[in-house]
Backbone as XML, in Angstrom:
<?xml version="1.0"?>
<chain id="A" units="angstrom">
  <residue number="1" name="MET">
    <atom name="N" x="-36.066" y="84.587" z="-58.494"/>
    <atom name="CA" x="-37.410" y="85.108" z="-58.732"/>
    <atom name="C" x="-38.378" y="83.984" z="-59.131"/>
  </residue>
  <residue number="2" name="ALA">
    <atom name="N" x="-37.902" y="83.040" z="-59.884"/>
    <atom name="CA" x="-38.768" y="81.931" z="-60.284"/>
    <atom name="C" x="-39.270" y="81.179" z="-59.055"/>
  </residue>
  <residue number="3" name="ASP">
    <atom name="N" x="-38.374" y="81.011" z="-58.075"/>
    <atom name="CA" x="-38.778" y="80.294" z="-56.861"/>
    <atom name="C" x="-39.863" y="81.062" z="-56.117"/>
  </residue>
  <residue number="4" name="ASN">
    <atom name="N" x="-39.775" y="82.397" z="-56.132"/>
    <atom name="CA" x="-40.785" y="83.194" z="-55.444"/>
    <atom name="C" x="-42.139" y="83.085" z="-56.147"/>
  </residue>
  <residue number="5" name="ALA">
    <atom name="N" x="-42.125" y="82.925" z="-57.444"/>
    <atom name="CA" x="-43.386" y="82.870" z="-58.194"/>
    <atom name="C" x="-44.075" y="81.525" z="-58.003"/>
  </residue>
  <residue number="6" name="ARG">
    <atom name="N" x="-43.301" y="80.517" z="-57.652"/>
    <atom name="CA" x="-43.872" y="79.162" z="-57.614"/>
    <atom name="C" x="-45.003" y="78.973" z="-56.598"/>
  </residue>
  <residue number="7" name="PRO">
    <atom name="N" x="-44.838" y="79.336" z="-55.342"/>
    <atom name="CA" x="-45.899" y="79.032" z="-54.362"/>
    <atom name="C" x="-47.274" y="79.548" z="-54.800"/>
  </residue>
  <residue number="8" name="ASN">
    <atom name="N" x="-47.320" y="80.754" z="-55.362"/>
    <atom name="CA" x="-48.610" y="81.286" z="-55.812"/>
    <atom name="C" x="-49.192" y="80.416" z="-56.914"/>
  </residue>
  <residue number="9" name="GLN">
    <atom name="N" x="-48.327" y="79.991" z="-57.823"/>
    <atom name="CA" x="-48.801" y="79.136" z="-58.910"/>
    <atom name="C" x="-49.383" y="77.851" z="-58.337"/>
  </residue>
  <residue number="10" name="HIS">
    <atom name="N" x="-48.668" y="77.270" z="-57.383"/>
    <atom name="CA" x="-49.151" y="76.015" z="-56.802"/>
    <atom name="C" x="-50.503" y="76.235" z="-56.128"/>
  </residue>
  <residue number="11" name="LYS">
    <atom name="N" x="-50.634" y="77.363" z="-55.419"/>
    <atom name="CA" x="-51.906" y="77.616" z="-54.752"/>
    <atom name="C" x="-53.013" y="77.729" z="-55.803"/>
  </residue>
  <residue number="12" name="PHE">
    <atom name="N" x="-52.734" y="78.430" z="-56.890"/>
    <atom name="CA" x="-53.738" y="78.562" z="-57.956"/>
    <atom name="C" x="-54.077" y="77.189" z="-58.531"/>
  </residue>
  <residue number="13" name="LEU">
    <atom name="N" x="-53.052" y="76.374" z="-58.761"/>
    <atom name="CA" x="-53.293" y="75.045" z="-59.324"/>
    <atom name="C" x="-54.131" y="74.207" z="-58.367"/>
  </residue>
  <residue number="14" name="ASP">
    <atom name="N" x="-53.879" y="74.374" z="-57.066"/>
    <atom name="CA" x="-54.654" y="73.597" z="-56.094"/>
    <atom name="C" x="-56.108" y="74.067" z="-56.077"/>
  </residue>
  <residue number="15" name="ASP">
    <atom name="N" x="-56.319" y="75.367" z="-56.288"/>
    <atom name="CA" x="-57.668" y="75.918" z="-56.174"/>
    <atom name="C" x="-58.592" y="75.417" z="-57.278"/>
  </residue>
  <residue number="16" name="LYS">
    <atom name="N" x="-58.213" y="75.659" z="-58.541"/>
    <atom name="CA" x="-59.193" y="75.429" z="-59.605"/>
    <atom name="C" x="-58.958" y="74.167" z="-60.420"/>
  </residue>
  <residue number="17" name="PRO">
    <atom name="N" x="-57.849" y="74.047" z="-61.133"/>
    <atom name="CA" x="-57.722" y="72.939" z="-62.093"/>
    <atom name="C" x="-58.001" y="71.572" z="-61.499"/>
  </residue>
  <residue number="18" name="SER">
    <atom name="N" x="-57.697" y="71.375" z="-60.209"/>
    <atom name="CA" x="-57.976" y="70.052" z="-59.638"/>
    <atom name="C" x="-59.469" y="69.748" z="-59.767"/>
  </residue>
  <residue number="19" name="ARG">
    <atom name="N" x="-60.297" y="70.748" z="-59.526"/>
    <atom name="CA" x="-61.744" y="70.546" z="-59.655"/>
    <atom name="C" x="-62.104" y="70.356" z="-61.129"/>
  </residue>
  <residue number="20" name="VAL">
    <atom name="N" x="-61.483" y="71.146" z="-61.992"/>
    <atom name="CA" x="-61.749" y="71.040" z="-63.430"/>
    <atom name="C" x="-61.326" y="69.664" z="-63.930"/>
  </residue>
  <residue number="21" name="CYS">
    <atom name="N" x="-60.147" y="69.224" z="-63.506"/>
    <atom name="CA" x="-59.656" y="67.903" z="-63.932"/>
    <atom name="C" x="-60.610" y="66.822" z="-63.439"/>
  </residue>
  <residue number="22" name="GLY">
    <atom name="N" x="-61.116" y="66.965" z="-62.222"/>
    <atom name="CA" x="-62.060" y="65.987" z="-61.701"/>
    <atom name="C" x="-63.300" y="65.922" z="-62.573"/>
  </residue>
  <residue number="23" name="ASP">
    <atom name="N" x="-63.809" y="67.100" z="-62.962"/>
    <atom name="CA" x="-64.982" y="67.126" z="-63.834"/>
    <atom name="C" x="-64.663" y="66.483" z="-65.175"/>
  </residue>
  <residue number="24" name="MET">
    <atom name="N" x="-63.479" y="66.798" z="-65.716"/>
    <atom name="CA" x="-63.103" y="66.245" z="-67.017"/>
    <atom name="C" x="-63.042" y="64.730" z="-66.952"/>
  </residue>
  <residue number="25" name="SER">
    <atom name="N" x="-62.383" y="64.200" z="-65.927"/>
    <atom name="CA" x="-62.267" y="62.740" z="-65.833"/>
    <atom name="C" x="-63.649" y="62.123" z="-65.662"/>
  </residue>
  <residue number="26" name="THR">
    <atom name="N" x="-64.525" y="62.804" z="-64.943"/>
    <atom name="CA" x="-65.892" y="62.292" z="-64.776"/>
    <atom name="C" x="-66.601" y="62.250" z="-66.125"/>
  </residue>
  <residue number="27" name="TRP">
    <atom name="N" x="-66.492" y="63.347" z="-66.887"/>
    <atom name="CA" x="-67.159" y="63.391" z="-68.193"/>
    <atom name="C" x="-66.580" y="62.349" z="-69.128"/>
  </residue>
  <residue number="28" name="ILE">
    <atom name="N" x="-65.239" y="62.188" z="-69.101"/>
    <atom name="CA" x="-64.602" y="61.194" z="-69.974"/>
    <atom name="C" x="-65.103" y="59.805" z="-69.598"/>
  </residue>
  <residue number="29" name="THR">
    <atom name="N" x="-65.179" y="59.539" z="-68.290"/>
    <atom name="CA" x="-65.655" y="58.225" z="-67.838"/>
    <atom name="C" x="-67.079" y="57.988" z="-68.327"/>
  </residue>
  <residue number="30" name="ILE">
    <atom name="N" x="-67.931" y="58.998" z="-68.190"/>
    <atom name="CA" x="-69.321" y="58.863" z="-68.634"/>
    <atom name="C" x="-69.365" y="58.594" z="-70.133"/>
  </residue>
  <residue number="31" name="ALA">
    <atom name="N" x="-68.565" y="59.338" z="-70.900"/>
    <atom name="CA" x="-68.552" y="59.162" z="-72.355"/>
    <atom name="C" x="-68.105" y="57.752" z="-72.718"/>
  </residue>
  <residue number="32" name="VAL">
    <atom name="N" x="-67.073" y="57.266" z="-72.037"/>
    <atom name="CA" x="-66.563" y="55.917" z="-72.326"/>
    <atom name="C" x="-67.635" y="54.882" z="-72.006"/>
  </residue>
  <residue number="33" name="ILE">
    <atom name="N" x="-68.287" y="55.033" z="-70.858"/>
    <atom name="CA" x="-69.322" y="54.067" z="-70.468"/>
    <atom name="C" x="-70.457" y="54.083" z="-71.489"/>
  </residue>
  <residue number="34" name="GLU">
    <atom name="N" x="-70.867" y="55.272" z="-71.917"/>
    <atom name="CA" x="-71.950" y="55.356" z="-72.905"/>
    <atom name="C" x="-71.538" y="54.675" z="-74.200"/>
  </residue>
  <residue number="35" name="ARG">
    <atom name="N" x="-70.274" y="54.866" z="-74.592"/>
    <atom name="CA" x="-69.808" y="54.231" z="-75.834"/>
    <atom name="C" x="-69.827" y="52.726" z="-75.690"/>
  </residue>
  <residue number="36" name="ILE">
    <atom name="N" x="-69.395" y="52.229" z="-74.555"/>
    <atom name="CA" x="-69.386" y="50.778" z="-74.330"/>
    <atom name="C" x="-70.821" y="50.254" z="-74.372"/>
  </residue>
  <residue number="37" name="HIS">
    <atom name="N" x="-71.742" y="50.983" z="-73.753"/>
    <atom name="CA" x="-73.147" y="50.569" z="-73.777"/>
    <atom name="C" x="-73.648" y="50.478" z="-75.212"/>
  </residue>
  <residue number="38" name="ASN">
    <atom name="N" x="-73.316" y="51.475" z="-76.029"/>
    <atom name="CA" x="-73.758" y="51.466" z="-77.430"/>
    <atom name="C" x="-73.148" y="50.286" z="-78.167"/>
  </residue>
  <residue number="39" name="ASP">
    <atom name="N" x="-71.870" y="49.998" z="-77.892"/>
    <atom name="CA" x="-71.219" y="48.863" z="-78.555"/>
    <atom name="C" x="-71.918" y="47.560" z="-78.172"/>
  </residue>
  <residue number="40" name="ILE">
    <atom name="N" x="-72.271" y="47.424" z="-76.899"/>
    <atom name="CA" x="-72.924" y="46.192" z="-76.440"/>
    <atom name="C" x="-74.289" y="46.054" z="-77.122"/>
  </residue>
  <residue number="41" name="LYS">
    <atom name="N" x="-75.000" y="47.161" z="-77.257"/>
    <atom name="CA" x="-76.311" y="47.115" z="-77.914"/>
    <atom name="C" x="-76.164" y="46.677" z="-79.366"/>
  </residue>
  <residue number="42" name="ASN">
    <atom name="N" x="-75.098" y="47.140" z="-80.023"/>
    <atom name="CA" x="-74.917" y="46.843" z="-81.451"/>
    <atom name="C" x="-74.550" y="45.391" z="-81.686"/>
  </residue>
  <residue number="43" name="ILE">
    <atom name="N" x="-73.958" y="44.752" z="-80.696"/>
    <atom name="CA" x="-73.507" y="43.365" z="-80.902"/>
    <atom name="C" x="-74.718" y="42.425" z="-80.978"/>
  </residue>
</chain>
């Protein structure tokens, strides 16, 4: 039964979280860049 449940889970994972993860990594990258910019200004 676990094997039968897997394909649907994979399809769900392919549908949404990949996009969410992409957004998260983008936001994290932006936050890191902004922090680096602030550090450079402070020096």
